[in-house]
C-alpha positions in Angstrom: 346.6 -17.3 316.6 344.9 -20.0 319.5 340.7 -21.1 319.2 339.4 -22.4 322.3 336.4 -22.8 324.5 336.3 -19.8 327.1 337.8 -20.7 330.7 336.1 -18.5 333.6 339.0 -16.9 334.6 338.4 -14.7 331.2 335.1 -13.5 331.5 336.2 -10.0 332.7 338.7 -10.0 329.6 335.8 -11.0 327.1 333.7 -8.8 329.1 335.5 -5.9 327.9 336.4 -7.0 324.5 332.8 -7.2 323.8 332.3 -3.6 325.4 334.8 -2.3 323.2 333.8 -3.5 320.0 330.1 -2.8 320.3 330.5 0.4 321.8 333.0 1.6 319.2 331.1 0.3 316.5 327.5 0.9 317.9 328.4 3.1 320.3 328.7 3.4 324.4 324.9 2.7 325.0 325.1 -0.6 323.1 328.1 -1.5 324.4 327.2 -1.4 327.7 324.0 -3.7 326.7 325.9 -6.4 325.2 328.6 -6.3 328.2 325.9 -7.2 330.7 324.8 -9.7 328.0 327.9 -11.5 327.9 328.6 -11.5 331.4 324.8 -12.6 332.2 325.2 -15.6 329.7 328.7 -16.7 331.5 327.8 -16.2 335.1 323.6 -17.4 335.1 323.3 -19.5 332.2 324.0 -23.4 332.4 327.1 -25.0 330.9 325.1 -27.3 329.0 323.0 -24.1 327.2 326.0 -22.3 326.7 329.1 -22.9 324.4 331.7 -19.4 324.1 334.9 -19.9 322.1 337.9 -17.1 322.1 340.3 -16.5 319.7 343.5 -15.6 321.5 347.1 -14.0 320.5 349.6 -13.5 322.5 347.5 -14.7 325.5 344.9 -11.3 324.7 341.6 -12.4 323.9 340.9 -10.6 320.6 337.6 -12.3 319.4 334.9 -14.2 320.8 331.4 -15.8 320.0 328.7 -17.3 321.8 326.1 -20.3 321.4 323.4 -20.6 323.4 320.3 -23.1 323.1 317.0 -23.1 321.2 314.4 -25.4 322.7 312.0 -27.0 320.9 309.1 -29.0 321.8 310.8 -31.5 318.8 314.1 -32.2 320.7 316.2 -30.9 318.0 319.5 -29.9 318.9 319.9 -26.4 317.9 321.9 -23.5 319.4 321.7 -19.6 318.4 325.2 -17.8 317.5 325.0 -14.2 319.0 326.4 -12.1 320.2 330.0 -12.2 318.0 333.0 -9.8 318.7 336.7 -9.1 317.5 338.7 -6.4 318.2 338.6 -3.4 315.5 342.3 -4.2 315.1 341.9 -7.8 314.0 338.7 -7.3 311.8 338.7 -8.3 308.0 341.6 -10.9 308.8 339.3 -13.9 309.0 339.6 -14.0 312.8 335.8 -14.1 313.4 335.3 -16.3 310.2 338.3 -18.7 312.0 336.5 -18.9 315.6 332.7 -19.7 313.6 333.9 -22.6 311.9 335.7 -23.6 315.5 332.8 -23.2 316.9 330.4 -25.1 313.9 333.0 -28.0 314.1 332.4 -28.4 318.2 329.1 -28.1 318.0 328.5 -30.3 315.5 330.9 -33.1 317.7 328.6 -33.0 320.5 325.1 -33.7 317.8 323.8 -29.8 317.4 322.3 -30.3 314.3 320.7 -26.0 313.9 322.4 -23.4 313.9 321.0 -19.9 313.7 321.7 -16.1 314.0 320.2 -12.5 313.9 322.8 -10.3 311.9 324.5 -9.6 308.9 323.9 -11.4 306.2 327.3 -10.2 304.8 329.5 -11.2 307.6 327.3 -14.5 308.4 326.8 -15.7 304.7 331.0 -15.9 304.8 330.6 -19.0 307.0 327.4 -20.9 305.8 324.3 -18.7 306.9 321.8 -18.4 304.6 318.7 -15.8 305.0 315.7 -17.9 306.5 312.3 -17.1 307.0 309.7 -17.8 309.9 308.3 -20.4 308.0 311.7 -22.3 308.1 312.6 -21.5 311.9 310.8 -19.2 314.1 312.4 -16.9 316.4 311.9 -16.7 319.7 310.3 -13.4 320.2 309.2 -11.0 317.6 312.1 -10.0 314.9 312.5 -6.4 313.9 314.9 -7.0 311.0 313.3 -9.8 309.9 315.6 -10.3 307.0 318.7 -10.6 309.8 317.2 -14.3 310.9 319.9 -16.6 309.5 320.4 -20.3 309.9 322.6 -23.8 308.6 322.5 -27.1 309.0 325.5 -28.6 310.5 324.5 -32.5 309.6 322.4 -32.0 306.3 323.3 -29.3 303.2 319.4 -28.0 303.1 318.2 -26.4 306.3 315.0 -28.2 307.1 311.9 -26.4 308.5 310.7 -26.6 312.3 307.8 -26.3 312.7 307.2 -25.4 316.4 308.5 -22.1 318.2 311.7 -22.5 320.1 312.0 -20.8 323.4 315.5 -19.1 324.3 317.9 -19.1 327.5 316.6 -16.4 329.4 319.1 -14.0 329.0 318.1 -13.8 325.4 314.3 -13.5 326.7 314.6 -9.5 326.4 312.4 -8.0 323.2 314.6 -4.8 323.0 317.5 -7.5 321.9 315.5 -8.9 319.1 
């Protein structure tokens, strides 16, 4: 398995990965929503505000993860992991964990201090995320499932509170995604 940053030539294959994964697990409507989100992230978000990493096996993309910038007035370097997808036949084999850890290492090398995500604690805790409240880091928009707000520091053992509210990239500035 090879881990790398995505290539612009991979946009269509990455979209198909996310559409299939989310359609299989959450239904076709959710697959379409996430497919549009990933396409919009890759085609509209500036390169300084987005990282996308992929896992490939035999030249086929089997997993992908996005990290998009959260902007704070305090200028802390922070990114949000979302969305993440692994083809169903590769799930449960550690592919997603390896890919996220690869992403974390790249982000850390590029000066990122904090990562957050909004998802399943049972999965994301395997790669260091802990449940947080908005007293620690506020979410950019209202959370429909507050217990899914997770975070970690890439530079310290403890995640320090950030007082100001972040803004997210415009592709995530959609209340229905939260």
